[in-house]
C-alpha positions in Angstrom: -10.4 -9.4 23.5 -8.6 -12.7 24.1 -4.9 -12.8 23.6 -3.5 -14.8 20.7 -2.7 -18.4 21.4 1.0 -19.3 22.0 1.0 -21.5 18.8 -0.3 -18.6 16.8 2.4 -16.2 18.1 5.1 -18.8 17.4 3.9 -19.3 13.8 3.8 -15.5 13.4 7.3 -15.2 14.6 8.6 -18.0 12.4 6.8 -16.6 9.4 8.1 -13.1 10.1 11.7 -14.3 10.4 11.4 -16.4 7.3 9.9 -13.6 5.2 12.6 -11.2 6.4 15.4 -13.7 5.6 13.9 -14.3 2.2 13.9 -10.5 1.4 17.5 -10.2 2.6 18.6 -13.1 0.6 16.9 -11.7 -2.5 18.6 -8.4 -2.0 22.0 -10.0 -1.5 21.6 -12.1 -4.7 20.5 -9.2 -6.9 23.7 -9.3 -9.0 23.0 -12.9 -10.0 19.2 -12.7 -10.1 19.4 -9.9 -12.6 21.1 -12.1 -15.2 23.5 -9.4 -16.1 27.3 -9.5 -16.0 28.4 -7.4 -13.0 31.9 -7.0 -14.5 30.5 -5.6 -17.7 28.4 -3.0 -15.8 31.4 -1.9 -13.8 33.6 -1.7 -16.9 31.0 0.5 -18.7 30.8 2.7 -15.6 34.5 3.1 -15.3 35.4 3.5 -19.0 32.7 3.6 -21.6 35.3 3.5 -24.4 37.3 0.4 -23.2 36.7 -2.8 -25.0 35.1 -5.5 -22.9 37.8 -8.1 -23.4 38.1 -11.2 -21.4 41.2 -9.9 -19.6 39.5 -6.7 -18.6 36.4 -8.4 -17.3 38.4 -11.0 -15.5 40.4 -8.3 -13.7 37.2 -6.6 -12.5 35.8 -9.9 -11.3 38.9 -10.6 -9.3 39.0 -7.0 -7.9 35.3 -7.1 -6.7 35.3 -10.8 -5.8 32.7 -11.7 -8.3 34.3 -15.0 -9.2 32.8 -16.6 -6.1 29.5 -18.4 -6.4 26.2 -16.9 -5.3 26.3 -18.6 -1.9 29.8 -17.6 -1.0 29.2 -14.1 -2.3 26.0 -13.8 -0.3 27.9 -14.6 2.9 30.7 -12.1 2.0 28.0 -9.4 1.3 26.3 -10.1 4.6 29.7 -9.9 6.5 30.5 -6.7 4.7 27.1 -5.2 5.6 27.7 -6.1 9.3 31.0 -4.3 9.1 29.4 -1.2 7.6 30.8 -1.7 4.1 27.9 -1.5 1.5 30.2 -1.9 -1.5 31.1 0.2 -4.5 28.7 1.8 -7.0 28.9 0.1 -10.4 28.1 3.4 -12.1 30.2 6.0 -10.3 32.8 3.7 -8.8 32.5 5.5 -5.4 31.6 4.0 -2.0 27.9 3.5 -1.6 27.7 4.2 2.1 28.2 8.0 1.9 25.6 8.4 -0.8 23.1 6.3 1.1 23.7 8.3 4.3 23.3 11.6 2.5 20.1 10.5 0.8 18.8 9.0 4.1 19.4 12.4 5.9 17.4 14.2 3.2 14.6 11.7 3.3 14.4 11.7 7.1 14.1 15.5 7.0 11.4 15.3 4.4 9.6 12.6 6.4 9.8 14.6 9.6 8.2 17.6 7.9 5.6 15.4 6.3 4.7 13.9 9.6 4.2 17.4 11.1 1.9 18.3 8.2 0.1 15.0 8.6 -0.5 15.7 12.3 -1.7 19.2 11.6 -4.1 18.1 8.8 -5.4 15.2 10.9 -6.1 17.5 13.9 -7.9 20.0 11.7 -10.1 17.2 10.1 -10.9 15.6 13.5 -11.5 19.0 15.3 -15.3 19.1 14.6 -15.6 15.7 16.3 -13.3 16.7 19.2 -15.3 19.8 19.8 -18.9 18.6 19.1 -18.6 14.9 19.8 -20.8 14.0 16.8 -19.9 12.1 13.6 -19.2 14.1 10.5 -19.5 13.1 6.9 -15.8 12.7 6.5 -16.0 13.3 2.7 -13.2 15.8 2.6 -10.9 13.5 4.6 -11.8 10.5 2.5 -11.2 12.2 -0.8 -7.9 13.7 0.3 -6.7 10.3 1.7 -7.5 8.6 -1.7 -5.3 11.0 -3.7 -1.9 9.4 -4.4 1.2 11.3 -3.5 2.6 11.6 -7.0 -0.7 13.0 -8.2 -0.9 15.6 -5.5 2.8 16.4 -6.2 1.9 17.2 -9.8 -1.0 19.3 -8.8 1.0 21.4 -6.3 3.8 21.7 -8.8 1.5 23.1 -11.5 -0.7 25.3 -9.3 1.7 26.6 -6.7 5.0 26.3 -8.4 4.2 27.1 -12.1 1.0 29.2 -12.2 1.4 31.2 -9.0 5.2 31.0 -8.7 5.2 31.1 -4.9 7.6 28.3 -4.2 10.4 26.5 -6.1 9.4 23.4 -8.0 12.6 21.4 -7.8 15.9 21.1 -5.9 17.0 21.0 -2.3 18.7 24.3 -1.4 16.7 25.7 1.5 13.6 25.4 3.7 11.4 26.8 0.9 12.2 23.7 -1.2 10.8 21.5 1.6 7.3 22.9 1.6 5.7 21.4 -1.5 7.2 17.9 -1.1 6.1 17.9 2.6 2.6 18.9 1.6 2.4 16.2 -1.1 3.4 13.5 1.4 1.7 14.9 4.5 -1.8 15.8 3.3 -3.0 12.3 2.3 -1.4 10.8 5.4 -3.0 13.4 7.6 -6.4 12.9 6.0 -6.2 9.2 6.7 -5.3 9.7 10.3 -7.9 12.3 10.8 -10.6 10.1 9.3 -9.6 7.1 11.4 -9.8 9.2 14.6 -13.0 11.0 13.6 -14.7 7.7 12.8 -13.8 6.1 16.1 -14.3 9.0 18.5 -18.2 9.4 18.3 -18.9 5.8 19.4 -16.3 6.0 22.2 -17.9 9.3 23.5 -21.2 7.5 23.7 -19.9 4.7 26.0 -21.1 4.3 29.5 -18.0 5.7 31.2 -18.3 9.0 29.2 -21.9 9.4 30.2 -21.0 8.9 33.9 -18.2 11.4 33.6 -20.5 14.0 32.1 -23.0 13.3 34.8 -20.3 13.9 37.4 -19.6 17.3 35.9 -16.2 16.4 34.3 -15.1 19.0 31.7 -15.4 18.3 28.0 -11.6 18.7 27.5 -10.8 16.0 30.0 -13.4 13.6 28.6 -12.1 14.3 25.1 -8.5 13.5 26.2 -9.7 10.3 27.9 -11.5 9.3 24.7 -8.4 9.9 22.6 -6.5 7.7 25.2 -9.2 5.1 24.6 -9.0 5.3 20.8 -5.3 5.7 20.0 -4.0 2.2 21.2 -6.1 0.4 18.6 -5.1 2.9 15.9 -1.3 2.7 16.7 -0.8 0.1 14.0 -2.5 2.3 11.4 -0.2 5.1 12.4 2.8 2.8 11.8 1.5 1.9 8.3 1.1 5.6 7.5 4.8 6.1 8.3 5.7 3.1 6.1 3.6 4.6 3.4 5.6 7.8 3.6 8.8 5.8 2.7 7.1 4.4 -0.4 5.4 7.6 -1.4 8.7 9.5 -1.0 10.1 7.7 -4.0 7.6 9.4 -6.3 7.6 12.7 -4.6 11.4 13.0 -4.6 11.3 12.2 -8.3 8.7 14.9 -9.1 10.5 17.6 -7.1 14.1 16.4 -7.9 14.8 15.9 -4.2 18.1 14.1 -3.7 16.7 11.6 -1.2 17.1 7.9 -0.8 14.0 7.1 -2.7 15.1 8.9 -5.8 18.5 7.3 -5.4 16.9 3.8 -5.3 14.9 4.6 -8.4 18.0 5.8 -10.3 19.9 2.7 -9.2 17.1 0.4 -10.4 16.9 2.1 -13.8 20.7 2.1 -14.3 21.1 -1.4 -12.9 23.5 0.0 -10.2 22.8 -3.0 -8.0 25.2 -2.3 -5.0 23.5 1.1 -4.6 20.1 -0.4 -5.0 20.9 -3.1 -2.3 21.9 -0.4 0.2 18.9 1.8 -0.5 16.5 -1.2 -0.2 18.1 -2.2 3.1 17.7 1.4 4.4 14.1 1.7 3.3 13.3 -1.8 4.7 14.9 -0.9 8.0 12.8 2.3 8.2 9.6 0.3 7.6 10.4 -2.3 10.2 11.5 0.3 12.7 8.2 2.2 12.2 6.2 -0.9 12.7 8.1 -1.8 15.8 7.8 1.7 17.2 4.0 1.7 16.6 3.7 -1.7 18.5 5.8 -0.4 21.4 3.7 2.8 21.6 0.5 0.7 21.7 1.8 -1.6 24.4 2.9 1.4 26.4 -0.4 3.1 26.1 -2.3 -0.1 27.1 -0.3 -0.5 30.3 1.0 -3.6 32.1 -2.5 -4.9 32.9 -3.6 -4.9 29.3 -0.5 -5.9 27.3 -2.0 -9.3 26.5 -5.2 -7.9 25.0 -6.3 -5.2 22.7 -8.8 -2.4 23.0 -11.7 -3.4 20.7 -13.2 -0.2 19.5 -17.0 0.1 19.1 -18.1 -0.2 15.5 -17.7 3.2 13.7 -20.8 4.9 12.4 -19.7 6.9 9.4 -22.3 8.7 7.3 -23.3 7.2 4.0 -22.9 8.9 0.6 -26.1 9.3 -1.4 -26.4 6.5 -4.0 -26.5 9.0 -6.9 -22.9 10.2 -6.2 -21.1 7.0 -7.2 -23.5 6.5 -10.1 -22.6 10.0 -11.3 -18.9 9.3 -11.0 -19.3 6.1 -12.9 -21.3 7.9 -15.6 -18.5 10.6 -16.0 -15.7 8.0 -16.2 -17.7 5.7 -18.6 -18.5 8.6 -20.8 -14.9 9.9 -21.1 -13.5 6.4 -21.6 -16.2 5.5 -24.2 -15.6 8.8 -26.1 -11.8 8.1 -26.0 -12.2 4.5 -27.3 -13.6 5.9 -30.6 -10.2 7.5 -31.4 -6.8 6.1 -32.3 -4.3 6.4 -29.4 -1.3 5.9 -31.6 -2.1 8.3 -34.5 0.5 11.1 -34.8 -0.4 14.6 -36.0 2.8 16.6 -36.0 0.9 19.9 -36.6 -1.1 19.4 -33.3 1.9 18.9 -31.0 1.0 20.2 -27.5 -2.2 21.7 -28.9 -4.9 22.8 -26.5 -8.4 21.5 -26.4 -10.3 21.7 -29.7 -13.0 19.9 -31.6 -10.5 17.5 -33.1 -8.7 17.0 -29.8 -11.1 17.6 -26.9 -8.4 17.2 -24.3 -5.5 18.5 -26.4 -2.5 16.6 -27.8 0.7 15.4 -26.4 4.3 16.2 -27.4 4.1 13.8 -30.4 0.7 15.1 -31.6 -1.3 12.1 -30.3 -4.9 12.7 -29.1 -4.9 12.7 -25.2 -8.6 11.7 -25.0 -8.0 8.6 -27.2 -5.0 7.6 -25.2 -6.9 8.1 -21.9 -9.8 5.9 -23.1 -7.6 3.1 -24.4 -5.4 3.3 -21.3 -8.3 2.5 -19.1 -8.2 -1.1 -20.2 -4.5 -1.4 -19.4 -4.9 0.3 -16.0 -8.2 -0.9 -14.7 -7.9 -4.3 -16.4 -4.6 -5.0 -14.8 -5.9 -3.8 -11.5 -8.8 -6.3 -11.7 -6.3 -9.1 -12.3 -4.2 -8.0 -9.4 -7.2 -7.7 -7.1 -8.2 -11.3 -8.0 -4.7 -12.7 -7.3 -4.7 -10.8 -4.0 -8.0 -12.2 -3.1 -6.9 -15.8 -3.8 -3.7 -15.2 -1.8 -5.6 -13.9 1.1 -7.9 -16.9 1.2 -5.0 -19.3 1.0 -3.1 -17.5 3.8 -6.1 -16.6 5.9 -6.5 -20.3 6.8 -3.4 -19.9 9.0 -3.8 -16.6 10.9 -0.4 -16.7 12.6 1.4 -17.3 9.4 -0.6 -14.6 7.6 0.3 -12.0 10.4 4.0 -12.8 10.2 4.2 -12.4 6.4 2.0 -9.3 6.6 4.4 -7.6 9.0 7.3 -7.8 6.5 5.0 -7.1 3.5 3.7 -3.9 5.1 7.3 -2.7 5.4 7.8 -3.1 1.7 5.6 -0.5 -0.2 4.7 -1.4 -3.8 7.2 1.1 -5.1 10.1 -0.6 -3.3 8.9 -4.1 -4.4 8.7 -2.7 -7.9 12.3 -1.5 -7.7 13.5 -5.0 -6.6 11.5 -6.8 -9.3 12.6 -4.3 -12.0 16.2 -4.8 -11.1 15.8 -8.5 -11.9 13.5 -8.6 -14.9 13.5 -5.0 -16.1 10.4 -2.7 -16.1 7.1 -3.8 -17.6 3.4 -4.3 -16.9 4.0 -7.7 -15.3 6.6 -6.1 -13.0 4.1 -3.5 -11.8 1.3 -6.1 -11.4 3.5 -8.4 -9.4 4.8 -5.6 -7.2 1.3 -4.4 -6.4 0.0 -7.9 -5.8 2.8 -8.6 -3.3 1.7 -5.5 -1.4 -2.0 -5.7 -1.7 -2.8 -9.0 0.0 -2.0 -8.3 3.7 -5.2 -6.4 4.5 -7.3 -9.0 2.7 -5.4 -11.8 4.5 -6.0 -10.2 7.9 -9.7 -9.9 7.0 -9.9 -13.6 5.9 -8.0 -14.8 9.0 -10.4 -13.0 11.3 -13.5 -14.4 9.5 -11.9 -17.9 9.5 -11.4 -17.8 13.3 -15.0 -16.6 13.8 -16.5 -19.3 11.6 -14.3 -22.1 13.1 -15.5 -21.1 16.6 -19.2 -21.3 15.7 -21.4 -23.8 17.3 -22.5 -25.2 14.0 -19.0 -26.5 13.1 -18.7 -28.0 16.5 -21.9 -30.0 15.7 -20.5 -31.0 12.3 -17.3 -32.3 13.9 -19.4 -34.2 16.5 -21.2 -36.2 13.8 -17.9 -37.0 12.1 -17.9 -34.7 9.1 -14.5 -34.7 7.3 -12.3 -31.7 7.6 -12.2 -31.1 3.9 -16.0 -31.2 3.7 -16.4 -28.7 6.5 -13.8 -26.4 4.9 -15.3 -26.5 1.3 -19.0 -26.5 2.3 -19.0 -24.1 5.2 -15.8 -22.2 6.1 -14.8 -21.2 2.6 -18.2 -20.0 1.5 -18.6 -17.9 4.7 -15.2 -16.3 4.2 -14.9 -15.9 0.4 -17.9 -13.6 0.0 -17.0 -10.8 2.5 -13.3 -10.9 1.5 -14.4 -10.6 -2.2 -16.4 -7.5 -1.4 -13.5 -6.1 0.5 -11.2 -6.8 -2.5 -13.6 -5.0 -4.9 -13.6 -1.9 -2.7 -9.8 -1.9 -3.0 -9.8 -2.2 -6.8 -9.5 1.6 -7.5 -6.6 1.8 -4.9 -4.8 -0.9 -6.8 -5.3 1.0 -10.0 -3.7 4.0 -8.4 -0.7 2.0 -7.2 -0.2 0.6 -10.7 -0.4 4.2 -12.1 2.3 5.3 -9.6 4.6 2.6 -10.7 4.0 3.5 -14.4 4.7 7.1 -13.5 8.1 6.1 -12.1 8.9 4.2 -15.3 8.5 0.8 -13.7 5.3 -0.2 -15.5 4.2 -0.5 -19.1 6.8 0.8 -21.7 6.1 3.4 -24.3 4.0 3.9 -26.4 1.5 2.2 -24.1 -1.4 4.5 -23.1 -1.3 3.4 -19.5 -2.4 6.2 -17.2 0.7 6.3 -15.1 2.9 6.5 -18.2 0.7 9.3 -19.5 1.4 11.3 -16.4 5.1 10.6 -16.7 5.2 11.7 -20.3 3.1 14.8 -19.7 5.2 16.0 -16.7 7.9 17.3 -19.0 5.6 19.8 -20.8 3.1 20.6 -18.1 3.8 24.4 -18.4 3.0 24.4 -22.1 0.0 22.0 -22.2 -1.5 21.9 -18.7 -4.8 20.3 -19.8 -3.1 17.4 -21.5 -1.1 16.8 -18.3 -4.0 17.1 -15.9 -6.4 14.8 -17.9 -4.9 11.5 -16.6 -4.6 13.1 -13.2 -8.3 14.0 -13.2 -9.2 10.5 -14.3 -7.2 9.0 -11.4 -8.8 11.5 -9.0 -12.3 10.5 -10.1 -11.3 6.8 -9.7 -10.2 7.5 -6.1 -13.3 9.4 -5.3 -15.4 6.5 -6.7 -13.5 4.2 -4.3 -14.4 6.4 -1.4 -18.0 6.6 -2.4 -18.3 2.8 -2.8 -16.8 2.2 0.6 -19.1 4.7 2.3 -22.2 3.8 0.3 -21.9 0.1 0.7 -24.9 -1.4 2.6 -23.1 -2.6 5.7 -26.4 -3.6 7.4 -27.4 -5.6 4.3 -24.0 -7.1 4.1 -24.1 -8.2 7.7 -27.6 -9.6 7.2 -26.4 -11.4 4.1 -23.4 -12.8 6.0 -25.7 -14.1 8.7 -28.0 -15.6 6.1 -25.2 -17.2 4.3 -23.8 -18.7 7.5 -25.4 -22.2 7.8 -27.9 -22.8 10.5 -28.1 -26.3 12.0 -31.3 -28.0 11.1 -33.6 -29.8 13.6 -32.7 -33.4 12.3 -29.0 -32.5 12.6 -29.5 -31.4 16.2 -31.4 -34.6 16.9 -28.5 -36.7 15.5 -26.0 -34.8 17.7 -28.1 -35.3 20.8 -28.6 -39.0 20.0 -24.8 -39.5 19.6 -24.0 -37.6 22.8 -26.7 -39.6 24.7 -25.2 -42.9 23.4 -21.7 -41.8 24.4 -22.9 -41.0 27.9 -24.8 -44.3 28.2 -21.7 -46.2 27.0 -19.6 -44.4 29.6 -22.1 -45.2 32.3 -22.1 -48.9 31.5 -18.3 -49.0 31.4 -18.2 -47.5 34.9 
């Protein structure tokens, strides 16, 4: 694999630095971007009964240095951060740094336990391939990887904590409080890692070197270790993204289990508009994400060795098994039936006598705390959840096509965007505009385009290097004509299919933000908000609480089935067919022009 061009590396470095600077500036200017009076927030936090007179507000502004303009205050804030002073909380009036350090210690402990769980789960799921050397279906790993952390948290809380009573459901008082949150974070991450390794290993074990080693009598264990050494460098970046995902998923998990970590502190700061605390939490989470990405890159370079640091190990194409076509159709039928049945009811009708009622003929999935029909709210919420996800997917696709034209720039922006999970972006946007559907959509859009942009950039490089475009340039075709007639059509189709496969994942991300209170406001029937509302009475009405969770799980399973049942061979054939082939008259024109150029050069000589 050829190393990136120096110009591409420079563009990536410039884009990475610019994106990081923009994020830091946005964090530093949060008090002004929010449009709220910082002095008033501090006054309410210090004394709720004191009148907000001009003298009192002026004294607070002078005390905190808020009279300075945004530019001057941004410089002061950056200088204070470099000195280790993160400011004073607007709510509690205490220094922010001790709170952030305490929350960071809890979150790092939780992340360490979750990583251990992820490694154990990934090893178990990849064990059949390690021992047998043959590809497996990977269905279990794919389904587990598609379950969002907050959804698994609710399931573990209900099953293990409430019904069985084996482990505590909230708090942070001992090792037993660490088990359920670590499982909720580690199981999806481990399933993803195990699936990546299991998909890549069979093709590697069929390479020529493995056959020669087996013929020479080398043991299976040594060959397996060498195959892992061959696979892991190319997957190191994905391991880094998993760690970054743990930082974003920890916000929801810490909220469910009432863990006093930095994610829960950031969410509380965003909802209470405690901007100094939110600034410090965002800086800490961003630093963790960037550190995880840098560590993954360093591990990859170390494993490649000095001779291969300028190139990557291109894995052979994976050969995962395909899901039978009837499975996704069955899932679509179940979801469509439930949603259609729910659309026939009124999601806002209140029946006080049916509060927290169980399933019945009048309420097939029970009723919520206000007596509203859960099935009707589930059906009507599908439009808000899946419809918004479709709009977000379209915007991500357009952004990917726009940035994919410049691969270096896309890579630089993607590095910073990958360090900002949608939950963290949602906290930042909510601090400025307040929670809402548009906030959740914007947050997920800002985090959904990097994989699509990477795909578009790779396809653009391939199309630009094709011989046909060389012939087009040789006959004098304008650049805009080449782009609109050949490059864009060849790239837009495959990236659009990729975006469609990510649609259910986008819906799950929107639901997670709604669950955290950063999405649609009540009484909207959005699925994430339904989960948030049902979490308070899960012990009394478990069916009503599990209904939106089951719908999201079915949506995730549908995404997995679509990705595995997609006709890759047909897609490749379609891509080759869609790619223009030079016609015979065009080739004759090219040869004629080249011949004339050579003849002119000969006469001039």
